[in-house]
C-alpha positions as CSV (number, residue, x, y, z in Angstrom):
1,M,0.1,-0.1,0.0
2,T,1.2,3.5,-1.0
3,P,1.8,5.5,2.0
4,A,0.1,8.9,2.3
5,P,2.3,11.8,1.4
6,V,3.5,14.3,3.7
7,R,1.8,17.8,3.1
8,Y,4.2,20.9,3.0
9,R,2.1,24.1,3.1
10,I,3.9,27.4,2.2
11,L,0.9,29.0,0.6
12,G,0.0,31.0,4.1
13,P,1.7,30.1,7.2
14,L,4.1,27.1,7.2
15,E,2.6,24.0,8.0
16,I,3.8,20.3,8.0
17,R,1.2,17.6,8.1
18,G,2.6,14.0,8.4
19,P,1.0,10.8,6.3
20,D,-1.4,10.7,9.3
21,G,-2.9,14.0,9.1
22,A,-0.9,15.1,12.5
23,F,0.5,18.7,12.5
24,H,4.5,18.8,13.0
25,M,5.1,22.1,14.8
26,V,8.1,24.1,14.0
27,G,8.4,26.6,16.8
28,Q,11.7,28.5,16.7
29,A,11.8,31.2,14.3
30,K,15.1,30.5,12.7
31,C,14.2,26.9,12.4
32,R,11.1,28.0,10.4
33,A,13.5,30.2,8.3
34,L,15.9,27.3,7.5
35,L,12.9,25.1,6.5
36,A,11.5,27.6,4.5
37,A,14.7,28.3,2.6
38,L,14.9,24.7,2.0
39,L,11.3,24.3,1.0
40,V,11.5,27.1,-1.8
41,N,14.7,25.2,-3.1
42,A,13.0,21.8,-2.7
43,G,15.1,18.9,-4.1
44,R,18.1,21.3,-4.7
45,T,21.2,21.3,-2.6
46,V,21.5,24.7,-0.7
47,P,25.0,25.5,0.1
48,A,25.8,26.1,3.8
49,G,27.0,29.5,3.1
50,E,23.9,30.5,1.1
51,L,21.9,29.4,4.1
52,L,24.0,31.5,6.2
53,E,23.3,34.4,4.2
54,Q,19.7,33.5,4.0
55,L,19.4,33.4,7.9
56,W,21.7,36.2,8.9
57,P,21.1,38.8,5.8
58,G,22.9,41.6,8.0
59,G,26.0,39.5,8.4
60,A,26.2,36.0,10.4
61,P,27.9,35.7,13.6
62,K,31.1,33.5,14.5
63,S,28.6,30.8,15.9
64,A,26.4,30.9,12.6
65,P,27.8,27.5,11.1
66,K,27.3,25.8,14.5
67,L,23.8,27.1,14.9
68,V,23.0,25.9,11.5
69,Q,23.7,22.4,12.5
70,Q,21.8,22.7,15.7
71,Y,18.7,23.9,13.8
72,V,19.3,21.0,11.1
73,H,19.2,18.6,14.1
74,R,16.0,20.1,15.4
75,L,14.4,19.8,12.0
76,R,15.2,16.1,11.6
77,R,13.5,15.5,14.7
78,V,10.5,17.5,13.8
79,L,10.0,16.4,10.0
80,P,7.9,13.3,9.3
81,A,10.2,10.2,8.8
82,P,10.1,8.8,5.0
83,P,8.6,5.3,4.5
84,P,11.2,2.5,5.3
85,E,11.5,1.7,1.6
86,R,12.9,5.0,0.9
87,C,14.9,6.2,4.0
88,P,18.0,7.7,2.9
89,A,21.2,6.2,4.4
90,V,21.7,9.1,6.5
91,R,21.4,9.7,10.3
92,G,17.8,8.6,11.5
93,G,16.6,8.1,7.9
94,S,15.4,11.9,7.5
95,R,14.0,13.8,4.8
96,L,16.6,16.6,5.5
97,L,19.9,15.3,3.8
98,T,23.4,16.2,4.4
99,S,24.4,17.1,0.8
100,P,27.8,18.6,0.7
101,P,28.4,21.6,0.3
102,G,25.1,22.1,2.2
103,Y,21.6,20.6,2.7
104,R,19.0,19.3,0.8
105,L,15.3,18.6,1.6
106,A,13.7,15.5,-0.1
107,V,10.2,16.4,-1.2
108,D,8.3,14.0,-3.3
109,P,6.0,15.3,-6.2
110,G,2.8,16.5,-5.0
111,E,4.1,17.2,-1.2
112,L,4.4,20.8,-1.6
113,D,1.3,22.9,-2.0
114,A,3.1,25.5,-4.2
115,D,3.6,22.6,-6.8
116,R,0.1,21.3,-6.5
117,F,-1.1,24.9,-7.1
118,T,1.2,25.2,-10.0
119,A,0.0,22.0,-11.7
120,L,-3.6,22.7,-11.1
121,A,-3.5,26.1,-12.1
122,R,-1.8,25.0,-15.4
123,V,-4.2,22.2,-16.4
124,A,-7.0,24.4,-15.7
125,R,-5.6,27.2,-18.1
126,E,-5.3,24.6,-20.8
127,A,-8.9,23.6,-20.4
128,L,-9.7,27.5,-20.8
129,A,-7.8,27.7,-23.8
130,E,-9.7,24.9,-25.2
131,G,-13.0,26.3,-24.4
132,R,-13.8,23.9,-21.6
133,T,-14.7,26.8,-19.3
134,G,-16.5,25.0,-16.9
135,Q,-13.7,22.6,-16.1
136,A,-11.4,25.5,-16.2
137,A,-13.4,27.6,-13.5
138,E,-13.6,24.5,-11.2
139,G,-9.8,23.7,-11.5
140,L,-8.5,27.3,-11.0
141,R,-11.1,27.8,-7.8
142,R,-9.7,24.6,-6.3
143,A,-6.0,26.0,-7.1
144,L,-7.0,29.5,-5.5
145,D,-8.4,28.0,-2.7
146,M,-5.1,26.6,-1.5
147,W,-3.9,30.0,-0.6
148,R,-4.4,30.4,3.1
149,G,-2.8,33.8,3.1
150,P,0.6,35.6,2.3
151,L,3.4,33.3,1.2
152,L,5.1,31.9,4.4
153,A,3.2,34.5,6.4
154,D,4.7,33.5,9.9
155,V,8.5,33.4,8.7
156,P,11.1,36.2,8.8
157,D,11.6,37.8,5.6
158,L,14.3,36.1,3.6
159,P,16.0,37.0,0.1
160,A,15.1,33.4,-1.2
161,I,11.3,34.0,0.2
162,T,11.3,37.4,-1.4
163,A,11.8,35.8,-4.6
164,E,9.5,33.1,-4.4
165,L,7.0,35.4,-3.3
166,V,7.2,37.6,-6.3
167,R,6.9,34.4,-8.6
168,L,4.1,33.1,-6.8
169,E,2.0,36.0,-6.0
170,E,2.2,36.9,-10.0
171,A,1.2,33.2,-10.6
172,R,-1.9,33.6,-8.1
173,L,-3.0,37.1,-9.9
174,S,-2.7,35.4,-13.2
175,A,-4.7,32.3,-12.1
176,T,-7.4,34.9,-10.5
177,E,-7.6,36.6,-13.9
178,A,-8.2,33.1,-15.9
179,W,-10.7,32.1,-13.4
180,V,-12.6,35.6,-13.9
181,W,-12.8,34.9,-17.7
182,A,-13.9,31.4,-17.3
183,E,-16.8,32.8,-14.9
184,V,-17.8,35.6,-17.3
185,H,-17.5,33.3,-20.2
186,Q,-20.1,30.8,-18.4
187,G,-22.5,33.7,-18.1
188,H,-21.5,34.4,-14.1
189,A,-20.6,38.2,-14.7
190,H,-22.9,39.4,-11.9
191,D,-21.4,37.0,-9.6
192,V,-17.6,38.1,-10.3
193,V,-18.3,41.9,-9.8
194,P,-17.8,42.3,-6.3
195,E,-14.5,40.2,-6.1
196,L,-13.3,42.2,-9.2
197,E,-14.0,45.6,-7.1
198,I,-11.9,44.2,-4.4
199,L,-9.1,43.2,-6.9
200,V,-9.0,46.5,-8.6
201,A,-8.9,48.3,-5.3
202,A,-6.1,46.0,-4.2
203,H,-4.1,46.3,-7.7
204,P,-4.9,49.6,-9.1
205,L,-2.4,49.4,-12.0
206,R,-3.0,45.9,-13.2
207,E,-5.2,46.5,-16.2
208,T,-6.7,43.2,-16.7
209,F,-8.7,43.3,-13.5
210,R,-9.9,46.6,-14.6
211,H,-10.5,45.5,-18.3
212,Q,-12.5,42.4,-16.6
213,L,-14.5,44.6,-14.4
214,M,-15.4,46.8,-17.5
215,I,-16.9,43.8,-19.4
216,A,-18.6,42.5,-16.2
217,L,-20.2,45.7,-15.6
218,C,-21.5,45.8,-19.1
219,L,-22.7,42.7,-19.0
220,T,-24.9,43.2,-16.0
221,G,-26.2,46.8,-17.5
222,R,-23.9,49.1,-15.7
223,R,-22.4,50.7,-18.6
224,A,-22.0,54.2,-17.0
225,D,-20.1,52.4,-14.2
226,A,-18.0,50.5,-16.8
227,L,-16.9,53.7,-18.4
228,G,-16.0,55.2,-14.9
229,A,-13.9,52.2,-14.2
230,A,-12.0,52.9,-17.3
231,R,-11.6,56.8,-16.8
232,Q,-10.3,55.9,-13.3
233,L,-7.6,53.6,-14.7
234,R,-6.5,55.9,-17.4
235,H,-6.2,58.7,-14.4
236,V,-4.1,56.2,-12.4
237,L,-1.9,55.2,-15.2
238,A,-1.1,58.6,-15.9
239,E,-0.5,60.0,-12.5
240,E,1.5,57.0,-11.2
241,L,3.5,55.8,-14.4
242,G,2.5,58.6,-17.0
243,I,1.2,56.0,-19.8
244,R,-2.3,55.2,-21.3
245,P,-4.1,52.1,-20.7
246,G,-3.4,49.3,-23.3
247,A,-5.3,48.4,-26.5
248,D,-7.8,46.2,-24.6
249,V,-9.1,48.7,-22.3
250,L,-9.2,51.4,-25.0
251,A,-11.1,49.4,-27.2
252,M,-13.5,48.6,-24.5
253,E,-14.0,52.1,-23.8
254,Q,-14.5,53.3,-27.2
255,A,-17.2,50.4,-27.5
256,I,-18.9,51.8,-24.5
257,I,-18.7,55.5,-25.6
258,R,-20.2,54.5,-28.9
259,D,-22.5,52.5,-27.4
260,S,-21.6,49.5,-29.9
261,L,-21.1,46.6,-27.5
262,T,-22.5,43.7,-30.0
263,D,-18.9,42.7,-30.2
264,L,-18.4,42.3,-26.6
265,P,-18.5,38.3,-26.8
266,A,-15.8,38.4,-29.3
267,L,-14.0,40.8,-27.0
268,V,-14.1,38.2,-24.0
269,S,-13.2,35.4,-26.3
270,K,-10.1,37.2,-27.7
271,A,-8.9,38.0,-24.1
272,I,-9.5,34.5,-23.2
273,G,-7.7,33.2,-26.2
274,S,-10.4,30.3,-26.8
275,P,-10.9,28.8,-30.1
276,P,-13.7,30.1,-32.4
277,A,-15.9,26.7,-31.7
278,A,-15.7,27.7,-28.0
279,R,-16.6,31.3,-28.3
280,G,-19.7,33.2,-27.0
281,V,-20.9,34.6,-23.7
């Protein structure tokens, strides 16, 4: 019988759950930071010197190498043991391997929530591009529901985490955009307007959310509000960046002004990138 996987969760506060579902607590801040640095580099040997720079970005004390060894020892006691058939030939059969010139955390496929999120979102986006919008919306919602808060919310800021935060946050926003398109394409424009208004307020310079809000408002009969959203974006971009909105927003704005929204389904399909056979709102 295949053992249940360990679950490493970084899409929010750091959590580890063993195959039995039990929560494994990593209490000390530096230990959590070390585990986080290893998780964002899952499967890769992280040199000890790099770990010192991550844990003490302002300069490591002389005792730092010894402290890292102590943190590794504590983590080995906390981390769930691997199944007997795959225990590495290291002290205690730990998942945390000494791998010169540093350390490597053995993480199997599907054990890290960030990897599962990426895989789910990729499959769902493929479904969206092929016009299977119901399947896409469901898959993207499952992927987005894996986020429990900011990435590694309870871990001190580390350079490695910052870089991963930028990458994964962009992936989350991109998946959110795709989910909105899938919902709009299914006729659920009214349902997504409140969430889009929140997203626009949180990301005022992100044009896609504003474009989506304009379309959803038009589909729900709120053309004046849609035009107001376009003008607000124009103002924000001019004030903050000194640029004009992109072609999609400008085309939508002109369609509203001319009251020529018969091409709205085509605009939505073009934005989604769905094939002609699947087009229609």
